[in-house]
N, C-alpha and C positions, 0 to 999 in steps of 0.2 A: 070718435069718442077718445077723451083724454084719459090716459091711464092713470090710476090712483097712486099717489105717491107713498114710498115707504118711509114711515115715520121712524126716526133714529132718536133715541133718548140717551143723552151723556149724564151721568151722575157725578157730582163732585162734592167733597166734604167740606167746602169753604176755607180751606187753608191756604189756597193760592199756589204759588211755586210752579215748578216746571210742568206738573200735570195740568194746571190750568192753562198753561200756554199751549200745550198740545191741543187741548179741547178749543181753544179760541181759533188757532189756525186750522184745524180740521173744519170749523164752521166758516171761517174767512174765506178760505181757498176752495171751497166746495162749489163746484159748477155742475154737478151731475143733476139733470132736470128731474130724475126720479126719486130724489133723496131730500126729505124735509127734517132739519135738525131742531132738536129740543134740548132743554137743559133742565136738570133738577138738582138744586143744591141742598144736600142733607146736613143739616147744622145741629150737632149735639148742644142744646141750650145750657146744659151743665157745664160745658167747656168754653163755649163762645157765647158770651152774653150780648155782644153788640156786633151784628153782621151786616154788612153793606154789600148789597147784591151788585156785581160788576155788569156793565152793560156789554153784551157781545155781539158783534156784527154776525149776521146770518142765522141768528137763532130765531125760530118762528115763536117760541114761547119760553120764558124763564121763569121757573117756579122755586120758591123757598120752602123747604119742609124742615120745620123745627120738631125735634123730638128730645125725649130725656132717657137716660140709662135706667131710670126707675120705673119706666113703663113696662107693661107686659109686651115682650117682643112681638107676639102675635099681632097685638093691637097696633104696634108700630109698623109692622110689615103691611097690614091692611089699609092703614091711613096712607102709607107711602104709595102703595099700589093704585089707590084712587087717583093719583095725580097722572098715571100713564095715559097717553092720548088714546090708545085703545089696547085690546088683547093681542095684537098682532105687532106692536110696535118693538123694534129691535133695541134691546138694553145693552148699552155699551158701560160695562162695569170697569171703573177705575179704583175702587175700594171695596170694603167688605159688606156694607149695610144693604146694597142693591143685590148682592150676591146671596145674602141671607134671606132677603125678601122673596126671592125666586124659589130658594131651597125650602124654607119654611112654609110657604103657600103652595108649592108646586105650580107656579105660574107656567103657562105654555109659550110665553114670548120668546123669541130667539134671543140668545145670550152670547155676547162677546166680552171676554175678559181681557184687559189691556195689563201686561206686566211691564211696569215702568222702571223696574229695578232688579239688579243682579244680587238680591238678598233674601233671606228666609221668609220674610213677611209676604212677599208676592208668591213665592212657591207654595207655602203653607196655604194660602187662600186657593190656589189653583188645585191643589191636591184635595182640599176639603169639598170644593164645589165642583169637582170634575163631572159628576153626574149631570149637571145641569148647563154646564158651559158647551156651546156648540163649537166656537172656536177660540183660540188663544192668539192674541197678537203680542209678540215681544219686540221691544224697541232696539234690541241689539241682538247679533248672531250669537253671542255668548249666552244671553238670557235663554234664546230659543233652544240652543244646544243643551243647556242645563235643564230646562223644563222637560225636554224628551227624554233625558236620562232619569228624571225623577218620576215622570209620568210616561212610561213607554206607549201607552195607548193613544197618546196625544201627537203621534208622529204625523198623523194624517190631518190633524186639526190644529197644529201649531204652526204659526207663521211668523217669520222675521219681516217686519215692516218698519222702515225708519220713520221717525216723527217728522211732521212738516214744521219747518222753522221759517220764520218770516225772511223776507229780504232786508239785508242791511248794507248800508253804504260803507265801503272799506275806507279806513282812516289811512291816508298816505303820508302823514307827518313822519318824519325821519327823527326820532328822539336822540339826544346826546346823554340821556340818563335814563335810569329805570323808575318808570312810574307804575306802581302795582295797585290794582283794585281789588278790593275784597268786599263782598256784600252778601248778607243773609237777612232772613226776616228778623231773627233774634240772636244777637250776640251772645246771649247767655246760654244757648242751645249747646250742651256739651259735645255733641257730635260734630258741630261744625268747627271746633277746635280753635276759636279765635284765640285763646290764651297763648297759642304758639307764636303769634306774630310779634308781640313786644319782645319775647325772648329771642327770636330770630333777628329782629331789629337790632337788639343790643349786640349780639354777636357780630352782625355785618358791620356795625359802627366800629367795633374794636378792630376790624380789619380795614378800615378806611372805605368801607363800601356804603354809599348814600342811596338810600331808596326813598322815593316820595309815595307815601301811602295814601289811597284813597279809601276810606272806611265808611261803610254804610250798614246800617241795621238798628233795630230797636232794642231796648233792654237797659240802656245806660244813658246817664246824663253825661254832658261833656265832662263835668269835674270828676264823676266816678270813673270815667274811661281814662282820664289822665292819671288817676291814682293807680290803675292797673298797668298802665304804660310806665308808671314810676317817673313821670316827668311832665312839665308843662308841654302842650303841643307847639311845635315849632312850625316854621313855614313849609315844612316837608311832611307833616302829617295833618291830614283834613278829614274831619268827621261830619258826615252829612245826615245822621239819623236815618230813620226808616224812609226809603225812597219808594215810589209808586212804580208800578209796572211801566206806566207811560213815560218814566224818567230814567229807566235803566239804560237805554241806549246813550243818552246825554252823559250818564255817569261813567259806563264803561269806556267811552271814547276819550276820556281823559287819560287813559293809561295805554302803556305798551305790553303789560303782562297782566294776567288775572291769576290770582292765587285762590286754590280751593283744597285746603288741608283737612276736609271732612274725614272721619274715621270710616264712614260708609256713605255711599250715595247710590241713587238709582242710575239714571242716565241723565246727567245735569244738562238741561236744555240751555242754561246760562253760558256754559262753556262752548256749545255749538254757536249761540249769538255772538260771543266775544270773538270767536274765530273767524265767522263771517266779516267782522269789523277789522279783522287783521290783528286782533290782540292775542298774544301768545299765552295759553294755559300752563300753569305749573300746578300739578295736582298730585294727591296721593293716588296710589294704584289700587283701585277697587275691584281686585279680582278679575281683571281684564275687561270689565264691562265697556271701557272706552278705547279698546284696542284699534278698532278700525279708524278711529277719528284722531286720537292723540298718539302719533307716533314719535316716541322719544327721540330727541335731537333733530327732528325733521319738522313736525308741526306743533311740537310742545315738549314739555318735560314731565317725566312720571318719577315720583319718589316712592320707595318702598316703605311700608308701615310707618309713614309719616316721620321718617328720620330727619332730625334736625341737622345732622351732618350733611345728608344728601341735599336738603334745601339750600344749606349754606354753599355747598359745591355749584349748585345750579346758578344761584344768584352771583357767585363769584364768576363763573364763566361768563355770564352775560355782562357783568360789570366791566371786565377787562376786554370785552370784544362786543361793544355794544351794537355794532353793525350786524351781528348775527340775528338780532331780533327783525331787523328790516328784511333780510333774506327769507326767514322762516315765516314772516308775516304773509308774503306771497302764497307761500305753499299751503299754509293754514286756512286762508281765506278761500282758495281755489278748492281744497279738499271739502271743507265744510259746505260750501255753496253745491258742489256736485252731489254730495251724499244726501243733503238735506234740503232739496228743492221743495217748497211748499206746495206747489201746484201739482208736480208728479207724485209726490208722496202722499197727498189727500187723495189723488185718484187711485193709487193702489189700495188705499184704506176703503174707499167706497166700493171698488170691486169685490172686496171681501163682505162688505155689508150686503150688497145685492145678492151675493151667493148665499149667504146664511139665512137670508129672509125667505128663500125658497126651500131650504133644506135644513130642518132642525130636528133634534132628538126629542122623544117623548119624556116629559119631566114628572116624577112623582114627588109628592110632599115628603120632605125629610128635615127633621128638626136638627139644626146645626148650632144654634145658639140658645142660650138661656137655661135657667134652673128649673125646678119643680113648680115655681110660681109662674113661669112662662108657659101657659096652657091656653089653647084656643078658647076654652070655656070658662076661664077664670076672668071676671070682670077687671078692667083696667084700673078702675078706681080702688079696688081691694088690693091690688098689687102694689100700687103706688103707696097706699096707706102703710101696708106691712113693711115696705122698704124703707119708708120714711122713719117708722118707729124704730126699725133695726139700725138705722144710721145715727138715731139719737143715743143709742146705747152701744 
């Protein structure tokens, strides 16, 4: 008799980024005969008006769930729950909505919460839903340690598992100049701190340091970007607009360093991908989240509090000893490949999935989101109407 497969459902909010990369790789490199992977995309149609579902290798099913913030949250949860393969499917939560669904409805499905970042958002989610989460998976040791400090009861249910990151070919070109890549989804995102780059470039030029910039991201036209840079783009400043996930490798490989000056990040998969290619990261230090990967002066460079002076010092150090990048490139690639092996790390994740499917806690309904209007007995049409009228006034 063929044993029944465990159905695993990953939820994603449609914003792309590193979380989607992790999900893609967990499915792509899954070779466990007892696990069947599914994906549900939870799209807030008030925010995302045009969503194109990605095609992901290894997914038995991919469903898109559209909802509105104006709906009765209980109605939203019930509609979302109808998309689950069955009442024993393991829910892998990467964000809030699926956790709210389990909490508000009291679903008995096994629940795994993945904490992708070392910041308040993920810890608050974990604390709010600790009664229904069976295991927590933290993508860095720092996150795991912090979670246990914030939720001491999680010491036996919180695990540090590194994300699976695809294989990449190492770039062995030895550059005689600094070529720096910077890419985000939206250049206007204040957290990504794009505005620091023209300022940094101006200071470096005044010191005789020339950097070739590879810039990618949505949000600006070429003309508006030039006005921010306060000059016409020269043959050392290249703007590619928004690039797709399939083109990221060919974009990064044009560079020998990658800059990520965000004010905060989770655990940026793009940095791991770049390092596998031998591209050296220059990043802001996000409270130690990347300590095991980006070792200052060995596999990359870290700057405190986005200090422009420290960025200038790092670029100056590189510019006057460009060979340091070629030496660091080998160490960065070897470390990233060792820590983030996609096959090994997917296998580790699957082991936890198999365990949680056999051992889950009893879950009771508990309202975690919503106002007085969000009540299981109030019709959704009435809730939508009232909220629509309130929005008018």
